[in-house]
N, C-alpha and C positions, 0 to 999 in steps of 0.2 A: 613520783610527785605524783598525787592527784588533790589537782586545789577547785574548789568550788566556789564561786562568788554570787551572792542573792543579789535579787533585782526586783522590781516593782514598777510599771507604770503608773504615771503620776498626771495628771490636768498640765494642759501646757496654758501654764496662766497668761504667756502672750496673747492669746488667741479672745481675750475676754470675760467678762463674768462665768463665774462657775456657780452649778445649778445645785440646790438643797430640793431633799423630798420634805414633805409634810415630818417625818420622824427625822428629820436630822440625818439622812443617808446623802452621800453625795452622787449627783444622779452623772455617773462618766461619762455618759451613750450621747451625752451632750455638749462633752468638749473632748478638743482633740486629747490626744495621751502621748506623752513623750516616756522614754526610760527616765528614772528619779536618777538628776546629776549627782547627787553624794553616790548612787552604785557608781559611776564610772568609775572615781576614787578607788574601791573595794576592787573590783574589774584589772582597771590598771595594777593594781597591786599581784593580785592574779596572775597576772601576765607576766608581770616581771620576775615569780616565781617561774613560771615555766621558761621563760629566755636563760635566767641563770641558774635553774638547777634540772632542769628537762620534766620530761613528765603529760601530764594532761589536764586541762582547764575546761569544766562544767561549769557553765550556767544555768540556773533554774528562776522561776518567781511559781507562785502562787496568783492564777487571776482567775478571768472569762477568756473565750480563745480567742480574742483581739490582743491579747497577749503575746502571743502568738510572732506581731511583728515587734516589740516591744526586745525578744529576745533576739531577732533579727537583728535589730539595730546596737546590739550589744555585741554582738558576733561581728557584726560588715564594721563599726567604729572604733573597738579595740579590738577584742580578740575571744572565742572561743572555741573549744573543738568542738563540742556537743551542745546540746539546749535541754532543758525540762522544764515542761510546763504542768502544773499541779494544776486542774479545772475541772470543773461540773457546779449544777447549782446550786449543791449541798454546802459548799464551799463559800457559798453567798453571803458578802455582808461581815465576814468574820473582823474583828476587832484584832489585837497584836497577840492576844494569847490565844485564840484558836487557832489564827496565822501561825505559830510560831508552833505550836502542837502538828500543825498539820507540813511546814517544809519541814521540822523534824524528821519526820515519820519518811516524807520522800527522803532526807539523806542518808538516812537509815537503810533505804530499798534499794539504794543505788551499788552495781555489783561491787565494786571496789569502796573500801571503808576511806573518806577523804583523808588526808593529812593536815590539810588546811581548810577552813570556810574563812571565806571575805565577805563580811557586810557593812554599807554604807553607815555615816554615822548617824543620820536621818532622814524621811523622807517630805515631799516638798508640800506634799497635802494635810499629814499628819502630825510631822515633829513633833511624834511622841520620844521615838530613839531609843523604843520599847523589843522591835519584836528580833534583831539581832542578838541581843545578853536573855533575851527570852527562850530564843530558839536555844540560845549555847545551856542554858540552866536543863533543858529538856534529854539536852545531850550528854549535861552530867563531866562537862570540856573545860580545860582553864582558859580563858578569854584573856584577851590584850587591849585595851579600847584605845582612840585617838593614837592611834600608829600613826605616826609620819613617815618612819622608815626600816627598814626589815630585814634580817636576814637568816636564810634555811641552813642549818646544821645536819644535812640526812645522816651522817652515820651517827653523829648522838641520837638527831632525834628532838634535833629542841629548834625552835624558832627564838631568836634575838629584832625583837624591837624598840626603836626609839619610841616615845610618847610623849605626849603635852600632858603637862598634871594637870589636872580638874579644867582641862581644854586650854592653861594659859601658854600662852605661843615662845611667852618668856620661859620657862622652866621647861626644861627636857626630863626625862628617867628613861635609860634601859634598861628595861626587864627581860626575861628569859623562860619561858615555858617549853612543858614536852609536848610531842603532837602526839593524836591530832589536838589541835587547837583551835580556837575559833578568835579573828582578827574580825575586828571593826575599825577602819580606813577612815584616820581625820580627814576634811577636805583639806588641809595642809602636807596632806601626801604626793608626794615628788617620788615617782620613779628613779631608780638609778641604774646607769646602764656602764659601767669603768671600763670593760675590756670590751678593744675592737670587736671582737666578734659577738661581743651580749650585741652590740648595735647592729652588726651586720644579720644578727638573727632575727632581732626584731623586728628589722625591714622588710625577712623574707616573712614571718608568721604574718605580720599583718597584710602582705600581699596573698599568701593564702589562705587566710580568714576572708579578706573580701570577696576573693572568689566563692567560697563555699557560703558565705551570707547570701549568694543568688540563687540558689538552692536550699536555702537555711531546711526547708522541711525535711531535708533527708538528712538529715542528724536531729531534729526534732523529737523527743520522746513526752507521750501526754499519760495522765496517771489522773484518771480520777479516785472516787473516795473508793470504792470497790478493790480499784486496786494495788491502796494506800491500805486495805484495810482497817477504815477507819468508820468511827460510829456516829451518823449526824447529828445523833443528840451531844457530841460536844467540840465539833468544828463548823463552821459557819454561823449564821446569826445566834442560831440554836446554842452552839457551843459559847459566847460571849458574853459574860458577865459586865460587860461594859455599856454604862447606858449616856446616850447624848444630850444633855441636857439644854442643849442651843447652840446654835451657830452664827455667825456673821459673815454674810456674801463677802469674796471681794469685791469692791466694785467695777466696774468696767471703766477703760480707760479711756477719757476723751477725742474723739474720733479727727480732730479739730484741733492743734495746736499755736499757739500767738508766733509768730516770728518776726522779729526784723529785716527786710532786707539789708542787707550793706555792697556798697560797687565798690569792690579792692582799687577801680582808680580812683577812688575820690580820698584824696589827703584828710580831709578833714574828719571824715565819717571813719577812717581806718584807725586815726592819734584818738578819737573818741571810746571807740572799739578794743585798742591796746591799752588805754588808761582804765579800764571798766575792770579791765579782766588780768591785769598789773597784780594784785592783790589776791588773788587765786594760785597764780602761778607762784607768787613768793612763799605759799604755803599758809595765807592768813586767812 
């Protein structure tokens, strides 16, 4: 089994206001970058496949050289056997369509065709949810979205998944698709390790990955547009049909917040606090 998880770096909104230039492009250099939270669900799904079915897990991203640290974060915090970064100036300022074409080309360049490619539900910055499905469209593979659990049948060459119907947590359906296939993991996805051997393998593999992440560049491959044989006119900003009409900057959280100090030894103050919080504890 060869599985690939896709990831992207997003601004760490906890650090304050995010900056945009006059053309509406996010100025990423002015805000710390972290691994997109939803992509960790996708990587956990890929790791579950590794634990339960064996094989190899790759983590791939398209972005600036600083995304090397994003890939390292994924390897360290979840799991990856190797890392791939698609990066050069020609790929810069790409919309989801240009990104999808570039990533699909990177997937096709891998020595072994992936059995499954995992993507997150959406990114914390753009929140379009387009890149995964568009990449799948470029590959002409079957796709299952809103996946909350899955099982792989290697002998049959199929993947069976439970998915939320239209994102509704109260309605779940089971679907099956031939591999290779594309999986979009829902934030409700929960890895399942029913056997003791799976739980032991999970622990051992995580420890191996943490050690491997210390020298992650030994397991990193970087491809530019020439290595991928991509025409600059069809990638990056030049290949992006999306036009940003406007943006609403995220306001910076106040550095100071009002707080009321409560003396735990003062019975009167504690009674008032309990009375105030009691309705919330009751679900009102």
